[in-house]
Chimera marker file (.cmm) of the C-alpha trace (Angstrom):
<marker_set name="trace">
<marker id="1" x="-0.254" y="0.060" z="-0.137" r="1" g="1" b="0" radius="0.5"/>
<marker id="2" x="1.755" y="3.041" z="-1.196" r="1" g="1" b="0" radius="0.5"/>
<marker id="3" x="0.966" y="6.697" z="0.836" r="1" g="1" b="0" radius="0.5"/>
<marker id="4" x="0.358" y="10.105" z="-1.072" r="1" g="1" b="0" radius="0.5"/>
<marker id="5" x="4.030" y="11.047" z="0.279" r="1" g="1" b="0" radius="0.5"/>
<marker id="6" x="5.956" y="8.216" z="-1.834" r="1" g="1" b="0" radius="0.5"/>
<marker id="7" x="3.952" y="9.232" z="-4.953" r="1" g="1" b="0" radius="0.5"/>
<marker id="8" x="5.215" y="12.993" z="-4.902" r="1" g="1" b="0" radius="0.5"/>
<marker id="9" x="8.596" y="13.632" z="-6.051" r="1" g="1" b="0" radius="0.5"/>
<marker id="10" x="11.356" y="14.035" z="-3.443" r="1" g="1" b="0" radius="0.5"/>
<marker id="11" x="12.608" y="18.222" z="-2.547" r="1" g="1" b="0" radius="0.5"/>
<marker id="12" x="14.985" y="18.708" z="-0.305" r="1" g="1" b="0" radius="0.5"/>
<marker id="13" x="13.896" y="21.047" z="1.704" r="1" g="1" b="0" radius="0.5"/>
<marker id="14" x="16.044" y="22.700" z="3.759" r="1" g="1" b="0" radius="0.5"/>
<marker id="15" x="17.833" y="24.992" z="0.646" r="1" g="1" b="0" radius="0.5"/>
<marker id="16" x="14.383" y="26.039" z="0.586" r="1" g="1" b="0" radius="0.5"/>
<marker id="17" x="14.317" y="27.060" z="4.519" r="1" g="1" b="0" radius="0.5"/>
<marker id="18" x="17.439" y="28.685" z="4.186" r="1" g="1" b="0" radius="0.5"/>
<marker id="19" x="16.443" y="31.035" z="1.538" r="1" g="1" b="0" radius="0.5"/>
<marker id="20" x="13.443" y="31.891" z="3.606" r="1" g="1" b="0" radius="0.5"/>
<marker id="21" x="15.597" y="32.493" z="6.334" r="1" g="1" b="0" radius="0.5"/>
<marker id="22" x="17.826" y="34.346" z="4.546" r="1" g="1" b="0" radius="0.5"/>
<marker id="23" x="15.151" y="36.576" z="3.325" r="1" g="1" b="0" radius="0.5"/>
<marker id="24" x="13.358" y="37.208" z="6.279" r="1" g="1" b="0" radius="0.5"/>
<marker id="25" x="16.812" y="38.425" z="7.810" r="1" g="1" b="0" radius="0.5"/>
<marker id="26" x="17.237" y="40.743" z="4.895" r="1" g="1" b="0" radius="0.5"/>
<marker id="27" x="13.842" y="42.427" z="5.674" r="1" g="1" b="0" radius="0.5"/>
<marker id="28" x="14.202" y="42.357" z="9.571" r="1" g="1" b="0" radius="0.5"/>
<marker id="29" x="17.734" y="44.186" z="8.888" r="1" g="1" b="0" radius="0.5"/>
<marker id="30" x="16.277" y="47.106" z="6.840" r="1" g="1" b="0" radius="0.5"/>
<marker id="31" x="13.047" y="47.060" z="9.652" r="1" g="1" b="0" radius="0.5"/>
<marker id="32" x="16.056" y="47.417" z="11.990" r="1" g="1" b="0" radius="0.5"/>
<marker id="33" x="18.750" y="49.357" z="10.968" r="1" g="1" b="0" radius="0.5"/>
<marker id="34" x="16.185" y="52.394" z="8.624" r="1" g="1" b="0" radius="0.5"/>
<marker id="35" x="12.790" y="51.952" z="10.375" r="1" g="1" b="0" radius="0.5"/>
<marker id="36" x="9.891" y="51.807" z="8.899" r="1" g="1" b="0" radius="0.5"/>
<marker id="37" x="9.360" y="54.183" z="5.875" r="1" g="1" b="0" radius="0.5"/>
<marker id="38" x="7.824" y="54.700" z="2.441" r="1" g="1" b="0" radius="0.5"/>
<marker id="39" x="9.245" y="52.658" z="-0.258" r="1" g="1" b="0" radius="0.5"/>
<marker id="40" x="11.103" y="49.880" z="1.977" r="1" g="1" b="0" radius="0.5"/>
<marker id="41" x="9.721" y="47.362" z="0.123" r="1" g="1" b="0" radius="0.5"/>
<marker id="42" x="12.527" y="48.707" z="-3.057" r="1" g="1" b="0" radius="0.5"/>
<marker id="43" x="15.365" y="48.583" z="-0.306" r="1" g="1" b="0" radius="0.5"/>
<marker id="44" x="14.052" y="44.851" z="0.662" r="1" g="1" b="0" radius="0.5"/>
<marker id="45" x="13.864" y="44.260" z="-3.792" r="1" g="1" b="0" radius="0.5"/>
<marker id="46" x="17.643" y="45.823" z="-3.864" r="1" g="1" b="0" radius="0.5"/>
<marker id="47" x="18.671" y="43.809" z="-0.747" r="1" g="1" b="0" radius="0.5"/>
<marker id="48" x="17.644" y="40.476" z="-2.330" r="1" g="1" b="0" radius="0.5"/>
<marker id="49" x="18.355" y="40.932" z="-6.173" r="1" g="1" b="0" radius="0.5"/>
<marker id="50" x="21.652" y="39.087" z="-5.644" r="1" g="1" b="0" radius="0.5"/>
<marker id="51" x="19.554" y="35.991" z="-4.625" r="1" g="1" b="0" radius="0.5"/>
<marker id="52" x="17.773" y="34.104" z="-7.011" r="1" g="1" b="0" radius="0.5"/>
<marker id="53" x="15.695" y="30.852" z="-7.168" r="1" g="1" b="0" radius="0.5"/>
<marker id="54" x="13.523" y="28.869" z="-9.681" r="1" g="1" b="0" radius="0.5"/>
<marker id="55" x="11.076" y="27.346" z="-6.686" r="1" g="1" b="0" radius="0.5"/>
<marker id="56" x="7.441" y="28.800" z="-7.098" r="1" g="1" b="0" radius="0.5"/>
<marker id="57" x="7.153" y="28.920" z="-3.008" r="1" g="1" b="0" radius="0.5"/>
<marker id="58" x="10.594" y="30.826" z="-2.391" r="1" g="1" b="0" radius="0.5"/>
<marker id="59" x="9.704" y="33.419" z="-4.911" r="1" g="1" b="0" radius="0.5"/>
<marker id="60" x="5.775" y="33.451" z="-3.636" r="1" g="1" b="0" radius="0.5"/>
<marker id="61" x="7.408" y="34.062" z="-0.030" r="1" g="1" b="0" radius="0.5"/>
<marker id="62" x="9.476" y="36.406" z="-1.627" r="1" g="1" b="0" radius="0.5"/>
<marker id="63" x="6.720" y="38.700" z="-2.926" r="1" g="1" b="0" radius="0.5"/>
<marker id="64" x="4.526" y="38.396" z="-0.019" r="1" g="1" b="0" radius="0.5"/>
<marker id="65" x="7.181" y="40.040" z="2.592" r="1" g="1" b="0" radius="0.5"/>
<marker id="66" x="7.655" y="42.823" z="0.118" r="1" g="1" b="0" radius="0.5"/>
<marker id="67" x="3.851" y="43.599" z="-0.042" r="1" g="1" b="0" radius="0.5"/>
<marker id="68" x="4.277" y="43.131" z="3.308" r="1" g="1" b="0" radius="0.5"/>
<marker id="69" x="6.980" y="46.069" z="3.662" r="1" g="1" b="0" radius="0.5"/>
<marker id="70" x="4.991" y="48.194" z="0.701" r="1" g="1" b="0" radius="0.5"/>
<marker id="71" x="1.812" y="47.890" z="2.988" r="1" g="1" b="0" radius="0.5"/>
<marker id="72" x="3.528" y="48.665" z="6.603" r="1" g="1" b="0" radius="0.5"/>
<marker id="73" x="5.786" y="51.730" z="4.654" r="1" g="1" b="0" radius="0.5"/>
<marker id="74" x="2.844" y="52.932" z="3.129" r="1" g="1" b="0" radius="0.5"/>
<marker id="75" x="1.523" y="53.889" z="6.386" r="1" g="1" b="0" radius="0.5"/>
<marker id="76" x="3.940" y="56.115" z="7.259" r="1" g="1" b="0" radius="0.5"/>
<marker id="77" x="4.515" y="59.616" z="6.108" r="1" g="1" b="0" radius="0.5"/>
<marker id="78" x="6.748" y="60.328" z="3.170" r="1" g="1" b="0" radius="0.5"/>
<marker id="79" x="10.313" y="61.764" z="4.238" r="1" g="1" b="0" radius="0.5"/>
<marker id="80" x="9.526" y="60.225" z="7.687" r="1" g="1" b="0" radius="0.5"/>
<marker id="81" x="10.936" y="57.036" z="9.323" r="1" g="1" b="0" radius="0.5"/>
<marker id="82" x="9.221" y="54.890" z="12.324" r="1" g="1" b="0" radius="0.5"/>
<marker id="83" x="11.162" y="53.121" z="14.423" r="1" g="1" b="0" radius="0.5"/>
<marker id="84" x="10.731" y="49.814" z="13.704" r="1" g="1" b="0" radius="0.5"/>
<marker id="85" x="12.523" y="48.260" z="16.768" r="1" g="1" b="0" radius="0.5"/>
<marker id="86" x="12.734" y="48.878" z="20.145" r="1" g="1" b="0" radius="0.5"/>
<marker id="87" x="16.633" y="47.980" z="20.084" r="1" g="1" b="0" radius="0.5"/>
<marker id="88" x="17.974" y="51.617" z="20.169" r="1" g="1" b="0" radius="0.5"/>
<marker id="89" x="15.801" y="52.576" z="22.776" r="1" g="1" b="0" radius="0.5"/>
<marker id="90" x="16.585" y="49.513" z="25.168" r="1" g="1" b="0" radius="0.5"/>
<marker id="91" x="20.351" y="50.848" z="24.790" r="1" g="1" b="0" radius="0.5"/>
<marker id="92" x="19.835" y="54.487" z="25.232" r="1" g="1" b="0" radius="0.5"/>
<marker id="93" x="17.926" y="54.059" z="28.420" r="1" g="1" b="0" radius="0.5"/>
<marker id="94" x="21.127" y="51.500" z="29.417" r="1" g="1" b="0" radius="0.5"/>
<marker id="95" x="23.368" y="54.389" z="28.476" r="1" g="1" b="0" radius="0.5"/>
<marker id="96" x="20.887" y="56.971" z="31.149" r="1" g="1" b="0" radius="0.5"/>
<marker id="97" x="20.842" y="54.501" z="33.379" r="1" g="1" b="0" radius="0.5"/>
<marker id="98" x="24.681" y="54.175" z="33.643" r="1" g="1" b="0" radius="0.5"/>
<marker id="99" x="24.554" y="57.986" z="33.848" r="1" g="1" b="0" radius="0.5"/>
<marker id="100" x="22.455" y="58.431" z="36.720" r="1" g="1" b="0" radius="0.5"/>
<marker id="101" x="24.044" y="55.284" z="38.387" r="1" g="1" b="0" radius="0.5"/>
<marker id="102" x="22.382" y="54.930" z="42.215" r="1" g="1" b="0" radius="0.5"/>
<marker id="103" x="19.636" y="57.620" z="41.766" r="1" g="1" b="0" radius="0.5"/>
<marker id="104" x="17.748" y="55.508" z="38.733" r="1" g="1" b="0" radius="0.5"/>
<marker id="105" x="16.116" y="53.980" z="41.777" r="1" g="1" b="0" radius="0.5"/>
<marker id="106" x="14.687" y="56.904" z="43.202" r="1" g="1" b="0" radius="0.5"/>
<marker id="107" x="12.662" y="56.885" z="39.340" r="1" g="1" b="0" radius="0.5"/>
<marker id="108" x="13.063" y="59.970" z="36.689" r="1" g="1" b="0" radius="0.5"/>
<marker id="109" x="15.604" y="62.783" z="37.877" r="1" g="1" b="0" radius="0.5"/>
<marker id="110" x="16.339" y="65.539" z="36.098" r="1" g="1" b="0" radius="0.5"/>
<marker id="111" x="19.248" y="64.106" z="34.428" r="1" g="1" b="0" radius="0.5"/>
<marker id="112" x="16.272" y="62.609" z="31.861" r="1" g="1" b="0" radius="0.5"/>
<marker id="113" x="17.487" y="65.956" z="30.532" r="1" g="1" b="0" radius="0.5"/>
<marker id="114" x="20.871" y="64.248" z="29.751" r="1" g="1" b="0" radius="0.5"/>
<marker id="115" x="19.281" y="62.072" z="26.898" r="1" g="1" b="0" radius="0.5"/>
<marker id="116" x="19.615" y="63.649" z="23.695" r="1" g="1" b="0" radius="0.5"/>
<marker id="117" x="23.114" y="64.406" z="24.357" r="1" g="1" b="0" radius="0.5"/>
<marker id="118" x="23.176" y="60.284" z="24.174" r="1" g="1" b="0" radius="0.5"/>
<marker id="119" x="21.788" y="60.729" z="20.586" r="1" g="1" b="0" radius="0.5"/>
<marker id="120" x="24.205" y="62.401" z="18.598" r="1" g="1" b="0" radius="0.5"/>
<marker id="121" x="27.669" y="63.204" z="17.992" r="1" g="1" b="0" radius="0.5"/>
<marker id="122" x="28.773" y="66.676" z="20.145" r="1" g="1" b="0" radius="0.5"/>
<marker id="123" x="31.281" y="68.996" z="19.830" r="1" g="1" b="0" radius="0.5"/>
<marker id="124" x="32.206" y="71.646" z="21.478" r="1" g="1" b="0" radius="0.5"/>
<marker id="125" x="30.256" y="74.674" z="19.329" r="1" g="1" b="0" radius="0.5"/>
<marker id="126" x="26.624" y="72.529" z="19.966" r="1" g="1" b="0" radius="0.5"/>
<marker id="127" x="27.755" y="72.451" z="23.824" r="1" g="1" b="0" radius="0.5"/>
<marker id="128" x="28.778" y="76.388" z="23.664" r="1" g="1" b="0" radius="0.5"/>
<marker id="129" x="25.747" y="77.370" z="21.493" r="1" g="1" b="0" radius="0.5"/>
<marker id="130" x="23.553" y="74.983" z="24.352" r="1" g="1" b="0" radius="0.5"/>
<marker id="131" x="25.085" y="77.092" z="27.292" r="1" g="1" b="0" radius="0.5"/>
<marker id="132" x="24.460" y="80.105" z="25.884" r="1" g="1" b="0" radius="0.5"/>
<marker id="133" x="20.610" y="79.786" z="24.704" r="1" g="1" b="0" radius="0.5"/>
<marker id="134" x="19.616" y="77.797" z="27.772" r="1" g="1" b="0" radius="0.5"/>
<marker id="135" x="19.937" y="79.274" z="31.100" r="1" g="1" b="0" radius="0.5"/>
<marker id="136" x="19.988" y="77.520" z="34.491" r="1" g="1" b="0" radius="0.5"/>
<marker id="137" x="16.638" y="79.627" z="35.341" r="1" g="1" b="0" radius="0.5"/>
<marker id="138" x="15.483" y="77.821" z="32.151" r="1" g="1" b="0" radius="0.5"/>
<marker id="139" x="16.150" y="74.371" z="33.159" r="1" g="1" b="0" radius="0.5"/>
<marker id="140" x="15.215" y="74.655" z="36.895" r="1" g="1" b="0" radius="0.5"/>
<marker id="141" x="11.508" y="75.924" z="35.363" r="1" g="1" b="0" radius="0.5"/>
<marker id="142" x="11.498" y="73.487" z="32.611" r="1" g="1" b="0" radius="0.5"/>
<marker id="143" x="12.123" y="70.792" z="35.523" r="1" g="1" b="0" radius="0.5"/>
<marker id="144" x="9.681" y="71.780" z="37.926" r="1" g="1" b="0" radius="0.5"/>
<marker id="145" x="6.927" y="71.924" z="34.936" r="1" g="1" b="0" radius="0.5"/>
<marker id="146" x="7.273" y="68.978" z="33.578" r="1" g="1" b="0" radius="0.5"/>
<marker id="147" x="8.699" y="66.766" z="36.193" r="1" g="1" b="0" radius="0.5"/>
<marker id="148" x="8.103" y="68.100" z="40.150" r="1" g="1" b="0" radius="0.5"/>
<marker id="149" x="9.786" y="66.423" z="42.585" r="1" g="1" b="0" radius="0.5"/>
<marker id="150" x="11.238" y="62.930" z="42.578" r="1" g="1" b="0" radius="0.5"/>
<marker id="151" x="9.756" y="60.176" z="44.577" r="1" g="1" b="0" radius="0.5"/>
<marker id="152" x="12.968" y="60.034" z="46.858" r="1" g="1" b="0" radius="0.5"/>
<marker id="153" x="12.585" y="64.288" z="47.771" r="1" g="1" b="0" radius="0.5"/>
<marker id="154" x="8.911" y="63.332" z="48.325" r="1" g="1" b="0" radius="0.5"/>
<marker id="155" x="9.759" y="60.659" z="50.689" r="1" g="1" b="0" radius="0.5"/>
<marker id="156" x="12.859" y="63.086" z="52.398" r="1" g="1" b="0" radius="0.5"/>
<marker id="157" x="10.208" y="65.883" z="52.997" r="1" g="1" b="0" radius="0.5"/>
<marker id="158" x="7.205" y="63.226" z="54.442" r="1" g="1" b="0" radius="0.5"/>
<marker id="159" x="9.623" y="61.981" z="56.875" r="1" g="1" b="0" radius="0.5"/>
<marker id="160" x="11.598" y="65.035" z="57.783" r="1" g="1" b="0" radius="0.5"/>
<marker id="161" x="11.792" y="64.914" z="60.871" r="1" g="1" b="0" radius="0.5"/>
<marker id="162" x="12.255" y="68.251" z="63.478" r="1" g="1" b="0" radius="0.5"/>
<marker id="163" x="14.385" y="67.869" z="66.099" r="1" g="1" b="0" radius="0.5"/>
<marker id="164" x="14.993" y="70.651" z="68.810" r="1" g="1" b="0" radius="0.5"/>
<marker id="165" x="18.021" y="72.532" z="68.866" r="1" g="1" b="0" radius="0.5"/>
<marker id="166" x="18.999" y="70.730" z="72.044" r="1" g="1" b="0" radius="0.5"/>
<marker id="167" x="17.801" y="67.163" z="71.822" r="1" g="1" b="0" radius="0.5"/>
<marker id="168" x="19.627" y="64.740" z="74.033" r="1" g="1" b="0" radius="0.5"/>
<marker id="169" x="18.020" y="61.090" z="73.605" r="1" g="1" b="0" radius="0.5"/>
<marker id="170" x="17.282" y="59.565" z="76.984" r="1" g="1" b="0" radius="0.5"/>
<marker id="171" x="19.110" y="56.211" z="76.207" r="1" g="1" b="0" radius="0.5"/>
<marker id="172" x="17.116" y="54.283" z="79.186" r="1" g="1" b="0" radius="0.5"/>
<marker id="173" x="14.005" y="53.808" z="76.810" r="1" g="1" b="0" radius="0.5"/>
<marker id="174" x="15.748" y="51.765" z="74.461" r="1" g="1" b="0" radius="0.5"/>
<marker id="175" x="15.976" y="48.820" z="76.783" r="1" g="1" b="0" radius="0.5"/>
<link id1="1" id2="2" r="1" g="1" b="0" radius="0.2"/>
<link id1="2" id2="3" r="1" g="1" b="0" radius="0.2"/>
<link id1="3" id2="4" r="1" g="1" b="0" radius="0.2"/>
<link id1="4" id2="5" r="1" g="1" b="0" radius="0.2"/>
<link id1="5" id2="6" r="1" g="1" b="0" radius="0.2"/>
<link id1="6" id2="7" r="1" g="1" b="0" radius="0.2"/>
<link id1="7" id2="8" r="1" g="1" b="0" radius="0.2"/>
<link id1="8" id2="9" r="1" g="1" b="0" radius="0.2"/>
<link id1="9" id2="10" r="1" g="1" b="0" radius="0.2"/>
<link id1="10" id2="11" r="1" g="1" b="0" radius="0.2"/>
<link id1="11" id2="12" r="1" g="1" b="0" radius="0.2"/>
<link id1="12" id2="13" r="1" g="1" b="0" radius="0.2"/>
<link id1="13" id2="14" r="1" g="1" b="0" radius="0.2"/>
<link id1="14" id2="15" r="1" g="1" b="0" radius="0.2"/>
<link id1="15" id2="16" r="1" g="1" b="0" radius="0.2"/>
<link id1="16" id2="17" r="1" g="1" b="0" radius="0.2"/>
<link id1="17" id2="18" r="1" g="1" b="0" radius="0.2"/>
<link id1="18" id2="19" r="1" g="1" b="0" radius="0.2"/>
<link id1="19" id2="20" r="1" g="1" b="0" radius="0.2"/>
<link id1="20" id2="21" r="1" g="1" b="0" radius="0.2"/>
<link id1="21" id2="22" r="1" g="1" b="0" radius="0.2"/>
<link id1="22" id2="23" r="1" g="1" b="0" radius="0.2"/>
<link id1="23" id2="24" r="1" g="1" b="0" radius="0.2"/>
<link id1="24" id2="25" r="1" g="1" b="0" radius="0.2"/>
<link id1="25" id2="26" r="1" g="1" b="0" radius="0.2"/>
<link id1="26" id2="27" r="1" g="1" b="0" radius="0.2"/>
<link id1="27" id2="28" r="1" g="1" b="0" radius="0.2"/>
<link id1="28" id2="29" r="1" g="1" b="0" radius="0.2"/>
<link id1="29" id2="30" r="1" g="1" b="0" radius="0.2"/>
<link id1="30" id2="31" r="1" g="1" b="0" radius="0.2"/>
<link id1="31" id2="32" r="1" g="1" b="0" radius="0.2"/>
<link id1="32" id2="33" r="1" g="1" b="0" radius="0.2"/>
<link id1="33" id2="34" r="1" g="1" b="0" radius="0.2"/>
<link id1="34" id2="35" r="1" g="1" b="0" radius="0.2"/>
<link id1="35" id2="36" r="1" g="1" b="0" radius="0.2"/>
<link id1="36" id2="37" r="1" g="1" b="0" radius="0.2"/>
<link id1="37" id2="38" r="1" g="1" b="0" radius="0.2"/>
<link id1="38" id2="39" r="1" g="1" b="0" radius="0.2"/>
<link id1="39" id2="40" r="1" g="1" b="0" radius="0.2"/>
<link id1="40" id2="41" r="1" g="1" b="0" radius="0.2"/>
<link id1="41" id2="42" r="1" g="1" b="0" radius="0.2"/>
<link id1="42" id2="43" r="1" g="1" b="0" radius="0.2"/>
<link id1="43" id2="44" r="1" g="1" b="0" radius="0.2"/>
<link id1="44" id2="45" r="1" g="1" b="0" radius="0.2"/>
<link id1="45" id2="46" r="1" g="1" b="0" radius="0.2"/>
<link id1="46" id2="47" r="1" g="1" b="0" radius="0.2"/>
<link id1="47" id2="48" r="1" g="1" b="0" radius="0.2"/>
<link id1="48" id2="49" r="1" g="1" b="0" radius="0.2"/>
<link id1="49" id2="50" r="1" g="1" b="0" radius="0.2"/>
<link id1="50" id2="51" r="1" g="1" b="0" radius="0.2"/>
<link id1="51" id2="52" r="1" g="1" b="0" radius="0.2"/>
<link id1="52" id2="53" r="1" g="1" b="0" radius="0.2"/>
<link id1="53" id2="54" r="1" g="1" b="0" radius="0.2"/>
<link id1="54" id2="55" r="1" g="1" b="0" radius="0.2"/>
<link id1="55" id2="56" r="1" g="1" b="0" radius="0.2"/>
<link id1="56" id2="57" r="1" g="1" b="0" radius="0.2"/>
<link id1="57" id2="58" r="1" g="1" b="0" radius="0.2"/>
<link id1="58" id2="59" r="1" g="1" b="0" radius="0.2"/>
<link id1="59" id2="60" r="1" g="1" b="0" radius="0.2"/>
<link id1="60" id2="61" r="1" g="1" b="0" radius="0.2"/>
<link id1="61" id2="62" r="1" g="1" b="0" radius="0.2"/>
<link id1="62" id2="63" r="1" g="1" b="0" radius="0.2"/>
<link id1="63" id2="64" r="1" g="1" b="0" radius="0.2"/>
<link id1="64" id2="65" r="1" g="1" b="0" radius="0.2"/>
<link id1="65" id2="66" r="1" g="1" b="0" radius="0.2"/>
<link id1="66" id2="67" r="1" g="1" b="0" radius="0.2"/>
<link id1="67" id2="68" r="1" g="1" b="0" radius="0.2"/>
<link id1="68" id2="69" r="1" g="1" b="0" radius="0.2"/>
<link id1="69" id2="70" r="1" g="1" b="0" radius="0.2"/>
<link id1="70" id2="71" r="1" g="1" b="0" radius="0.2"/>
<link id1="71" id2="72" r="1" g="1" b="0" radius="0.2"/>
<link id1="72" id2="73" r="1" g="1" b="0" radius="0.2"/>
<link id1="73" id2="74" r="1" g="1" b="0" radius="0.2"/>
<link id1="74" id2="75" r="1" g="1" b="0" radius="0.2"/>
<link id1="75" id2="76" r="1" g="1" b="0" radius="0.2"/>
<link id1="76" id2="77" r="1" g="1" b="0" radius="0.2"/>
<link id1="77" id2="78" r="1" g="1" b="0" radius="0.2"/>
<link id1="78" id2="79" r="1" g="1" b="0" radius="0.2"/>
<link id1="79" id2="80" r="1" g="1" b="0" radius="0.2"/>
<link id1="80" id2="81" r="1" g="1" b="0" radius="0.2"/>
<link id1="81" id2="82" r="1" g="1" b="0" radius="0.2"/>
<link id1="82" id2="83" r="1" g="1" b="0" radius="0.2"/>
<link id1="83" id2="84" r="1" g="1" b="0" radius="0.2"/>
<link id1="84" id2="85" r="1" g="1" b="0" radius="0.2"/>
<link id1="85" id2="86" r="1" g="1" b="0" radius="0.2"/>
<link id1="86" id2="87" r="1" g="1" b="0" radius="0.2"/>
<link id1="87" id2="88" r="1" g="1" b="0" radius="0.2"/>
<link id1="88" id2="89" r="1" g="1" b="0" radius="0.2"/>
<link id1="89" id2="90" r="1" g="1" b="0" radius="0.2"/>
<link id1="90" id2="91" r="1" g="1" b="0" radius="0.2"/>
<link id1="91" id2="92" r="1" g="1" b="0" radius="0.2"/>
<link id1="92" id2="93" r="1" g="1" b="0" radius="0.2"/>
<link id1="93" id2="94" r="1" g="1" b="0" radius="0.2"/>
<link id1="94" id2="95" r="1" g="1" b="0" radius="0.2"/>
<link id1="95" id2="96" r="1" g="1" b="0" radius="0.2"/>
<link id1="96" id2="97" r="1" g="1" b="0" radius="0.2"/>
<link id1="97" id2="98" r="1" g="1" b="0" radius="0.2"/>
<link id1="98" id2="99" r="1" g="1" b="0" radius="0.2"/>
<link id1="99" id2="100" r="1" g="1" b="0" radius="0.2"/>
<link id1="100" id2="101" r="1" g="1" b="0" radius="0.2"/>
<link id1="101" id2="102" r="1" g="1" b="0" radius="0.2"/>
<link id1="102" id2="103" r="1" g="1" b="0" radius="0.2"/>
<link id1="103" id2="104" r="1" g="1" b="0" radius="0.2"/>
<link id1="104" id2="105" r="1" g="1" b="0" radius="0.2"/>
<link id1="105" id2="106" r="1" g="1" b="0" radius="0.2"/>
<link id1="106" id2="107" r="1" g="1" b="0" radius="0.2"/>
<link id1="107" id2="108" r="1" g="1" b="0" radius="0.2"/>
<link id1="108" id2="109" r="1" g="1" b="0" radius="0.2"/>
<link id1="109" id2="110" r="1" g="1" b="0" radius="0.2"/>
<link id1="110" id2="111" r="1" g="1" b="0" radius="0.2"/>
<link id1="111" id2="112" r="1" g="1" b="0" radius="0.2"/>
<link id1="112" id2="113" r="1" g="1" b="0" radius="0.2"/>
<link id1="113" id2="114" r="1" g="1" b="0" radius="0.2"/>
<link id1="114" id2="115" r="1" g="1" b="0" radius="0.2"/>
<link id1="115" id2="116" r="1" g="1" b="0" radius="0.2"/>
<link id1="116" id2="117" r="1" g="1" b="0" radius="0.2"/>
<link id1="117" id2="118" r="1" g="1" b="0" radius="0.2"/>
<link id1="118" id2="119" r="1" g="1" b="0" radius="0.2"/>
<link id1="119" id2="120" r="1" g="1" b="0" radius="0.2"/>
<link id1="120" id2="121" r="1" g="1" b="0" radius="0.2"/>
<link id1="121" id2="122" r="1" g="1" b="0" radius="0.2"/>
<link id1="122" id2="123" r="1" g="1" b="0" radius="0.2"/>
<link id1="123" id2="124" r="1" g="1" b="0" radius="0.2"/>
<link id1="124" id2="125" r="1" g="1" b="0" radius="0.2"/>
<link id1="125" id2="126" r="1" g="1" b="0" radius="0.2"/>
<link id1="126" id2="127" r="1" g="1" b="0" radius="0.2"/>
<link id1="127" id2="128" r="1" g="1" b="0" radius="0.2"/>
<link id1="128" id2="129" r="1" g="1" b="0" radius="0.2"/>
<link id1="129" id2="130" r="1" g="1" b="0" radius="0.2"/>
<link id1="130" id2="131" r="1" g="1" b="0" radius="0.2"/>
<link id1="131" id2="132" r="1" g="1" b="0" radius="0.2"/>
<link id1="132" id2="133" r="1" g="1" b="0" radius="0.2"/>
<link id1="133" id2="134" r="1" g="1" b="0" radius="0.2"/>
<link id1="134" id2="135" r="1" g="1" b="0" radius="0.2"/>
<link id1="135" id2="136" r="1" g="1" b="0" radius="0.2"/>
<link id1="136" id2="137" r="1" g="1" b="0" radius="0.2"/>
<link id1="137" id2="138" r="1" g="1" b="0" radius="0.2"/>
<link id1="138" id2="139" r="1" g="1" b="0" radius="0.2"/>
<link id1="139" id2="140" r="1" g="1" b="0" radius="0.2"/>
<link id1="140" id2="141" r="1" g="1" b="0" radius="0.2"/>
<link id1="141" id2="142" r="1" g="1" b="0" radius="0.2"/>
<link id1="142" id2="143" r="1" g="1" b="0" radius="0.2"/>
<link id1="143" id2="144" r="1" g="1" b="0" radius="0.2"/>
<link id1="144" id2="145" r="1" g="1" b="0" radius="0.2"/>
<link id1="145" id2="146" r="1" g="1" b="0" radius="0.2"/>
<link id1="146" id2="147" r="1" g="1" b="0" radius="0.2"/>
<link id1="147" id2="148" r="1" g="1" b="0" radius="0.2"/>
<link id1="148" id2="149" r="1" g="1" b="0" radius="0.2"/>
<link id1="149" id2="150" r="1" g="1" b="0" radius="0.2"/>
<link id1="150" id2="151" r="1" g="1" b="0" radius="0.2"/>
<link id1="151" id2="152" r="1" g="1" b="0" radius="0.2"/>
<link id1="152" id2="153" r="1" g="1" b="0" radius="0.2"/>
<link id1="153" id2="154" r="1" g="1" b="0" radius="0.2"/>
<link id1="154" id2="155" r="1" g="1" b="0" radius="0.2"/>
<link id1="155" id2="156" r="1" g="1" b="0" radius="0.2"/>
<link id1="156" id2="157" r="1" g="1" b="0" radius="0.2"/>
<link id1="157" id2="158" r="1" g="1" b="0" radius="0.2"/>
<link id1="158" id2="159" r="1" g="1" b="0" radius="0.2"/>
<link id1="159" id2="160" r="1" g="1" b="0" radius="0.2"/>
<link id1="160" id2="161" r="1" g="1" b="0" radius="0.2"/>
<link id1="161" id2="162" r="1" g="1" b="0" radius="0.2"/>
<link id1="162" id2="163" r="1" g="1" b="0" radius="0.2"/>
<link id1="163" id2="164" r="1" g="1" b="0" radius="0.2"/>
<link id1="164" id2="165" r="1" g="1" b="0" radius="0.2"/>
<link id1="165" id2="166" r="1" g="1" b="0" radius="0.2"/>
<link id1="166" id2="167" r="1" g="1" b="0" radius="0.2"/>
<link id1="167" id2="168" r="1" g="1" b="0" radius="0.2"/>
<link id1="168" id2="169" r="1" g="1" b="0" radius="0.2"/>
<link id1="169" id2="170" r="1" g="1" b="0" radius="0.2"/>
<link id1="170" id2="171" r="1" g="1" b="0" radius="0.2"/>
<link id1="171" id2="172" r="1" g="1" b="0" radius="0.2"/>
<link id1="172" id2="173" r="1" g="1" b="0" radius="0.2"/>
<link id1="173" id2="174" r="1" g="1" b="0" radius="0.2"/>
<link id1="174" id2="175" r="1" g="1" b="0" radius="0.2"/>
</marker_set>
């Protein structure tokens, strides 16, 4: 008794799956490196043009991925790229936590204003311009308006105990 599988021609699926994987990696690379943007399917086609196959399943898979990228790219305004991965944000917050070090456990502090400095290259002229255009008073006002007190400062204020000037502790009550 023969089954349906023995009647079909034998095709080695491993090369096809490797092709699928490589195609997926190219699509993911575009999204991770450049985000979502109009016309991203063209970049995808440019990246995979060196790959060729005669297998119709592989060609269909490639075309479906191209269609998905096209549909997603059409949702984005012209000339704009939207993030396609949180990896850059995770890296940014990792750098921010390293700067904030032991203060990170108390919530976001005014050091949140340092985040833009982590996103690009700084030089003397950029720093000089920032120091000229933004005063300490501007920063304090922004912090007060947008952040308020940190949790740590609220806790310290709430737990503040005022002691008389000549306070002496009665050690006998500690027994």
